[in-house]
N, C-alpha and C positions, 0 to 999 in steps of 0.2 A: 198291543197291537196286533191286527188281524195279520194273515199270511201275506194277502196281496200287498199291505202297507210296509210289510219288512221286505219285499221283494224291491218296492222302489226306494226305500230309506235308508237299507244297510249295503254294505260294500259286498258281502256277500251276496245278497239278493240282487244287486245289479251285476255281479259277474253271472251270476245265473241267468239272467235276461238276456243278457250278451252270448251265453253258451246256446240258450234254446232258439231264439233269432237266429243266431248265426247257425245253427242246424237247418232250420227253415231256408235261410237263402242259399246255404250251401247245395240243398236238394234241388233249388231251383235252378241255379245255374249250372249243375250237371245235365240235369233235365233239358235245359234249354239248349245246351250243347248237343244233345242226342239228337233233339228235333231239328236243328241246324244242318248237323251232318247228312240230312235226306237230300240236301244240296246234290251230293253225288250219285243219287239214284235219278229217276226219271222224274221230269217236272210233276208228274200226277200225285207222286209221295208226299212232297212238302207242302204243295199247293192244296191237295186234300186235308192235310194235317192242319194247314192254317185255316182252311175252311172250316172245318169241325170246331176249332177253338173259337172263331168268330160267331159261329153259331150258337154257342154256349150262352149269349146274351147276359143275362143279369148274373148268371153263375160267373162268368168270366171276370166280370168287373167285382165279384166278391173276393175272388183269388187275388185280383190287382190291389185290393183294398188290404188283405191280409197281408200280401208282401211289401207292401207301402208301408204299413204298420209294424212290420218286423223290421224292415230297414230303419224306419223312425226310431224305434226302440233301441236298435243296435247303437244307432249314432249316437243317442242321448245318453246311454249307459256308459259308451266307450269315453263322450266329453267328459261327464260326471267322474268317473274314475281316474281319468288323466287330471283333472284339476284336484281330486284328492291326493293324489299321489305328488303333485308339486308341493301341495300344501304342507303336506306332510314331511318333506324334504326341508322347507324353510330356505333359508339363506344357504344352504349346504348345497343346492342345486347350482348355484354359479361357481362352484370349485370344481375340482378335477373330477371328470366323469369315471367310472369304474365300472364297466360292462358285466362285470364278474361272469357267470357262464350263460348270459343271454346271448341267444344265437342272432345271425345276420337278421333273420326275418322277421324275429320278435323286436328288434330293434326298428324295423321299418314299418312296421304296423300302422303307427299312425300316419304317416305322410303317405302309404300306399293307399289307406282308407279313403283320406281326403281325394286323391286322384281319381280312385275307383269310382267315388261319389259323383264327380263330374263327368266321367266316362258313361255311367249309367244314364246321366240326364242327355247327353248327346245319343246315346244308343237309342233312347224313346223319341227322341226328336228325329233322328235319323230314319228308322225303320216303322216307328208305330205313329208318330205322328206326321212325319213327312214334311219337315220342316227346315230340313239341313241338307246340305248337299245337294244331291239330285231330288230337289222337293217334286220336280215335276213328274217322277216318273208316277206316280198315281194316276194321273190324268193321260199321261201318253201312252203307257202301256195297255193294251187291250186285256180283256178278261182272258183266261185260260179256260177252254173248254176240255174238261176230262175226256180221256181216249178210255180210261179203264176204270173201274171200281178202285177208291181206293180204301182199304182194309186194315185195321189191326185187331189182333187177337180176336179174328171174328166178326167184328163189329165196323159197319160200314160209314167210312167218315166223309166219302162224297161218292156220288154215283156216275157211271159214264153218260157222256153228254151234259153234264151240269157246269153252267158258266160259274167260275171261282175267281178270284182275284190270283193274278199272276204274282206269286210271292218268289218263285224259281228265279224269274228273270229280273225281279227288283233285285234280289240279293247280288246277282252277277253284275247289274248296272251299278249298285251301290259300291262294291268294291273293285268296280273298273278304275276308280280314281286313286292312284299310288298314294296320295296324301292321306287318304280314308284308311286304306288299307294298312299304312304303316302305323297310323294312330291306333287302330284295333290291335294290330300286334303287341304294341307298347302298353297297351291300356291293359290288355289281358295278360301280359307277362307280370305286370304289376298286381293285377289281381291274384295271380297263382302265386306269389309271393305273400300276399296277405293270406291264401288259403292255408298255405305252407305251415305257418305258425298257428293260424286260426282254429283249425281243425284239430291240431294236438291239444291246445289248449282248452277245447270245447272238452276233450276227452277227460282232461285234468280236473275241469270243473266239476264235472258230473260224477267224479270220483272213479273213472274208468281207466286210469292213468296211473300206475306205481313203477317203483324200481325193478321189478321182476321182467316185465315184457315193454318199458318205456323205449328201448333199442328198437325192437321189432316193430312198434307202433309207428316210431319215426319213419322208419323204412317202409313202411307200407303207405304213411301218408305223402311221404317224398313220392314214391313210385304212382300214387294216385293223382297228385298234381301234376305232374310231369305227364301224364296222359292226358290231362284235361288242357295243360297248354299246348301240347302238341296238335291236339283236336281244334281246337280254337286257332292255332296257327295255320292249319291245314286249309282252311277255308278261304281267306283272304289270299294266301299265299299261292294256292293253286289257280285261282282265279287271275289274279295278277300276273303272274308267270305265264298264262296261257295253258298250263298243263291241264286245268279243267275247261272242258268245251262246252257251251250251252247245248242242248238238244235242238235239233231241227226247227221244231215247231216256236220255240222260244228264241232262238237266234234271230227270227223273221221280226218279232217284237221287239227285239232288242235294238236292232237296225233301225226300225220305226221312231224308238227312242233316241236316236242319234249316236248309238253305240256301235263302232265297228268292231264286227265280229267274223272271224276266218275261219274255214274248215269246220263247220258246228258238227258235232256229234248226233247220232240218232240214238237214244238211250231205248226207244220202243220197238 
């Protein structure tokens, strides 16, 4: 049987698929967070960043398809492995459950994975497709005119004077709803729990976890996941509590969209 065939038909192969697709998805969620944290800079930063991504055209859709395939394979492998595990236990699964040395994060992997999946669907509907909650913001928010060049690593993402989508105001408008903000906080906390065990399992599957340094690995993963959660908490938390104030130009756009804004801060 071919190597590809073994990946899909053996338990070890499916675990390897989970590890590789998990690595791809972990890289995405951390990169996504870094991009979103630009909300605390001037609107030119995140608006220029979003404009660059939208300008990738077919390349952006290729990335989306790769991420979609990774998520699909990850879920498929998880479901099949779960079914195999239950079948192997047989009737014993209805007896007394002994978790042995399993951590609380590992025991929560299945249900946190399901909840995170539905969170991703809502997130896409909310900010990418604009069909949830403040679905009107794409039509009511005027375009943002770049005040300065947006550059990363010497590469120009958007030029001064260029009209771009006002993603900065869109994020403020989206998280102005307390229910939406609370939902995001809960969902990202569950995603963090999922990552806590998932990242460590990834190292174990590819053979980079052993008894010598597993304790240090666990501490490093825990610290990384805590930072990830705090970063995700910071965005809706700061907007909802009013700690983060929109920039002056964005505040006018938000008022046009029906959001009351007080004491705007000028980041420029």
